C-alpha positions as CSV (number, residue, x, y, z in Angstrom):
1,X,92.5,-32.2,123.7
2,X,90.8,-30.5,126.6
3,X,87.3,-29.1,126.6
4,X,85.4,-27.0,129.2
5,X,81.9,-25.6,129.7
6,X,81.3,-22.0,128.6
7,X,78.5,-19.5,128.0
8,X,77.6,-16.8,125.5
9,X,75.1,-14.0,125.6
10,X,72.7,-15.3,122.9
11,X,69.0,-15.9,123.7
12,X,67.4,-19.3,123.5
13,X,65.0,-17.8,120.9
14,X,67.8,-17.3,118.4
15,X,69.1,-20.8,119.1
16,X,65.7,-22.4,118.7
17,X,65.0,-20.4,115.5
18,X,68.2,-21.5,113.9
19,X,67.8,-25.1,115.1
20,X,64.3,-25.3,113.5
21,X,65.5,-23.7,110.3
22,X,68.2,-26.3,110.1
23,X,65.7,-29.1,110.7
24,X,63.6,-27.8,107.9
25,X,66.6,-27.7,105.6
26,X,67.5,-31.3,106.5
27,X,64.0,-32.4,105.8
28,X,64.1,-30.6,102.4
29,X,67.3,-32.3,101.6
30,X,66.0,-35.7,102.9
31,X,69.1,-36.0,105.1
32,X,69.1,-39.4,106.8
33,X,71.9,-39.0,109.3
34,X,74.2,-36.3,110.7
35,X,76.9,-36.5,113.3
36,X,75.3,-33.7,115.2
37,X,71.6,-33.0,115.8
38,X,70.2,-29.8,114.5
39,X,70.2,-28.2,117.9
40,X,73.9,-29.1,118.4
41,X,74.7,-27.7,114.9
42,X,72.9,-24.5,115.8
43,X,74.9,-24.2,119.0
44,X,78.2,-24.7,117.1
45,X,77.3,-22.0,114.6
46,X,76.4,-19.5,117.4
47,X,79.7,-20.2,119.1
48,X,81.5,-19.4,115.9
49,X,79.6,-16.2,115.2
50,X,79.2,-14.8,118.7
51,X,82.5,-15.8,120.2
52,X,84.7,-16.1,117.2
53,X,85.7,-19.6,118.0
54,X,88.1,-21.2,115.5
55,X,87.3,-24.3,113.4
56,X,89.9,-26.2,115.3
57,X,88.5,-25.4,118.7
58,X,84.9,-26.2,117.6
59,X,86.0,-29.5,116.1
60,X,87.7,-30.5,119.3
61,X,84.8,-29.3,121.5
62,X,82.1,-31.0,119.5
63,X,84.1,-34.1,118.6
64,X,83.9,-33.8,114.9
65,X,86.3,-33.1,112.0
66,X,87.4,-29.8,110.6
67,X,85.7,-30.5,107.3
68,X,82.4,-31.2,109.1
69,X,82.7,-27.9,111.1
70,X,83.3,-26.0,107.8
71,X,80.3,-27.7,106.1
72,X,78.0,-27.1,109.1
73,X,78.8,-23.4,109.3
74,X,78.5,-22.8,105.6
75,X,75.1,-24.6,105.6
76,X,73.8,-22.5,108.5
77,X,75.0,-19.2,107.0
78,X,73.2,-20.0,103.8
79,X,70.0,-20.8,105.7
80,X,70.2,-17.6,107.9
81,X,71.1,-15.3,105.0
82,X,68.1,-16.5,103.0
83,X,65.9,-15.5,106.0
84,X,67.2,-11.9,106.1
85,X,64.5,-9.3,105.0
86,X,65.1,-7.4,101.7
87,X,65.3,-3.7,101.4
88,X,61.7,-3.4,100.2
89,X,60.4,-5.0,103.5
90,X,62.8,-2.8,105.5
91,X,61.4,0.3,103.9
92,X,57.9,-0.8,104.7
93,X,59.0,-1.2,108.4
94,X,60.7,2.2,108.3
95,X,57.4,3.9,107.1
96,X,55.8,2.9,110.4
97,X,58.5,4.7,112.4
98,X,58.7,8.4,113.3
99,X,62.1,8.4,111.7
100,X,65.0,6.1,111.0
101,X,68.8,6.6,111.2
102,X,71.2,5.8,108.4
103,X,74.8,5.3,109.1
104,X,77.8,3.5,107.6
105,X,80.1,1.2,109.6
106,X,83.5,-0.3,108.8
107,X,84.0,-4.0,109.4
108,X,87.8,-4.6,109.8
109,X,89.3,-7.3,107.6
110,X,92.7,-9.0,107.5
111,X,95.1,-8.2,104.6
112,X,96.3,-11.8,104.2
113,X,96.4,-12.7,100.6
114,X,96.0,-9.1,99.4
115,X,99.2,-8.4,97.5
116,X,100.1,-6.3,94.5
117,X,97.9,-3.4,95.5
118,X,94.7,-5.5,95.6
119,X,94.1,-4.2,99.2
120,X,93.8,-0.6,98.1
121,X,90.0,-0.6,97.5
122,X,89.5,-1.9,101.0
123,X,91.5,0.8,102.7
124,X,89.3,3.4,104.4
125,X,91.1,6.8,104.6
126,X,88.5,7.9,107.2
127,X,89.2,5.0,109.6
128,X,92.9,4.5,108.6
129,X,92.4,0.7,108.3
130,X,91.3,-2.0,105.9
131,X,87.7,-3.1,106.0
132,X,84.3,-3.3,104.4
133,X,81.6,-0.6,104.2
134,X,78.2,-1.7,105.4
135,X,75.2,0.7,105.6
136,X,73.0,0.3,108.6
137,X,69.4,1.4,109.0
138,X,68.0,1.6,112.6
139,X,64.8,2.7,114.3
140,X,64.5,5.6,116.8
141,X,65.4,3.3,119.7
142,X,68.5,2.0,117.9
143,X,67.1,-1.4,116.9
144,X,68.6,-2.8,113.7
145,X,66.2,-2.7,110.7
146,X,68.4,-3.5,107.8
147,X,72.1,-3.9,106.7
148,X,73.4,-3.4,103.1
149,X,75.6,-5.7,101.1
150,X,79.3,-5.2,102.0
151,X,81.4,-3.0,99.8
152,X,85.2,-2.3,99.9
153,X,86.0,0.1,102.7
154,X,87.2,2.9,100.4
155,X,83.7,3.6,99.3
156,X,82.2,6.8,100.6
157,X,79.0,6.3,102.6
158,X,76.9,8.4,100.2
159,X,78.2,6.5,97.2
160,X,77.5,3.2,98.9
161,X,74.0,4.2,100.0
162,X,73.1,5.3,96.4
163,X,74.6,2.1,94.9
164,X,72.4,0.0,97.2
165,X,69.3,2.1,96.3
166,X,68.7,3.0,100.0
167,X,68.5,6.8,99.4
168,X,66.0,6.5,96.5
169,X,63.9,3.9,98.3
170,X,63.6,6.0,101.5
171,X,62.8,9.2,99.7
172,X,60.2,7.6,97.5
173,X,58.5,6.1,100.5
174,X,58.5,9.5,102.3
175,X,60.5,8.2,105.3
176,X,62.2,10.8,107.5
177,X,65.9,9.9,107.8
178,X,68.5,11.3,110.2
179,X,72.1,10.9,109.0
180,X,75.5,12.5,109.5
181,X,77.2,15.0,107.2
182,X,78.4,12.3,104.8
183,X,74.9,12.1,103.4
184,X,74.6,15.8,102.6
185,X,72.6,16.2,99.4
186,X,70.8,12.9,99.7
187,X,67.3,14.5,99.4
188,X,64.7,16.5,101.2
189,X,63.8,13.6,103.5
190,X,67.4,13.1,104.7
191,X,68.2,15.5,107.5
192,X,71.9,16.2,108.2
193,X,73.6,18.6,110.6
194,X,74.3,22.3,109.6
195,X,77.7,22.5,108.1
196,X,80.3,24.7,109.8
197,X,81.1,27.7,107.5
198,X,84.4,27.4,105.6
199,X,87.6,29.2,106.6
200,X,88.9,32.3,104.8
201,X,91.7,31.1,102.6
202,X,93.8,34.2,103.5
203,X,93.4,34.5,107.2
204,X,92.5,30.9,108.0
205,X,89.6,32.2,110.2
206,X,86.0,31.1,109.7
207,X,84.0,33.7,107.8
208,X,81.2,33.3,110.3
209,X,80.2,31.0,113.2
210,X,77.1,28.9,113.4
211,X,74.2,30.8,114.9
212,X,72.7,29.8,118.2
213,X,69.7,28.4,116.4
214,X,71.9,26.3,114.1
215,X,73.8,25.0,117.1
216,X,70.6,24.0,118.8
217,X,69.3,22.2,115.7
218,X,72.6,20.3,115.5
219,X,72.4,19.3,119.2
220,X,68.8,18.0,118.8
221,X,69.8,16.2,115.6
222,X,72.7,14.5,117.4
223,X,70.6,13.5,120.3
224,X,68.0,11.9,118.1
225,X,70.6,10.2,115.9
226,X,72.7,8.9,118.8
227,X,70.7,5.7,119.5
228,X,71.4,4.6,115.9
229,X,74.9,3.8,117.0
230,X,73.5,0.9,119.1
231,X,72.7,-0.9,115.8
232,X,76.3,-0.7,114.8
233,X,77.3,-2.0,118.3
234,X,74.8,-4.8,118.0
235,X,76.5,-6.0,114.8
236,X,80.0,-5.8,116.3
237,X,78.9,-7.6,119.5
238,X,79.2,-10.7,117.3
239,X,82.9,-11.2,117.6
240,X,83.3,-12.8,114.2
241,X,82.7,-9.3,112.7
242,X,85.4,-7.5,114.8
243,X,88.2,-8.6,112.5
244,X,87.2,-10.7,109.5
245,X,89.8,-13.2,108.4
246,X,87.8,-15.0,105.7
247,X,87.3,-13.8,102.1
248,X,85.6,-10.4,101.7
249,X,83.5,-11.9,98.9
250,X,81.4,-13.9,101.5
251,X,80.9,-11.0,103.9
252,X,77.4,-10.0,102.7
253,X,76.2,-13.5,103.5
254,X,77.8,-13.4,107.0
255,X,76.3,-10.0,107.8
256,X,72.8,-11.1,106.6
257,X,73.1,-14.2,108.7
258,X,73.9,-12.2,111.8
259,X,71.0,-9.8,111.0
260,X,68.6,-12.7,111.0
261,X,69.8,-13.8,114.4
262,X,69.5,-10.2,115.8
263,X,65.9,-10.0,114.6
264,X,65.2,-13.4,116.2
265,X,66.6,-12.3,119.5
């Protein structure tokens, strides 16, 4: 088994935060001895999340067994997920912003083990692939504020947002929200682009075109909403989320854990 030094684009703040959280967890459990120190465990977990390293590679690199790698990662994910802010706190943060953006993103998943049609709820017709729907709330600069629990990819963004209570919470708090056309009808505080007029069923031509004012409004809306895509990119910069091969049932915990690390960075 060969090993080599490597690097990853994660700040020391995130590493130190996780290491301290793991030390606190060990003290709470009155753990007497571990094969790796808390700092080494934190480094192992970051390598798994940021670079998508396999259990086998991590076991060889850190000189521990596969079962220990699995236990260390599961323990750290539980600790990080518990630190993620709830929706109520996220809405309070959103109230201090000029506006926030709301968007849905699809996290790709593997179809292994999904037979007999069980994969159908996870197939997104929009993206033409299997995945999980996660709603993402971001500030005007594109910084991540909150992520929703993961739902099967077939769920429409509006339905997912309503199920999580995001729409009602933001409207009740009077937060200005910019979103795409999928959220049309979400409420007075949720601004979406002007819809293009429908086509005439007989001629196939549009009954009218968008006015110059409507086009200008749509352009300004897109310009303000654009930075929100950075939050989606932030999530997917953690390679473990680019194609998920573990059980979809545990994805909410995984996304919450990564959100805690992003906020610590």
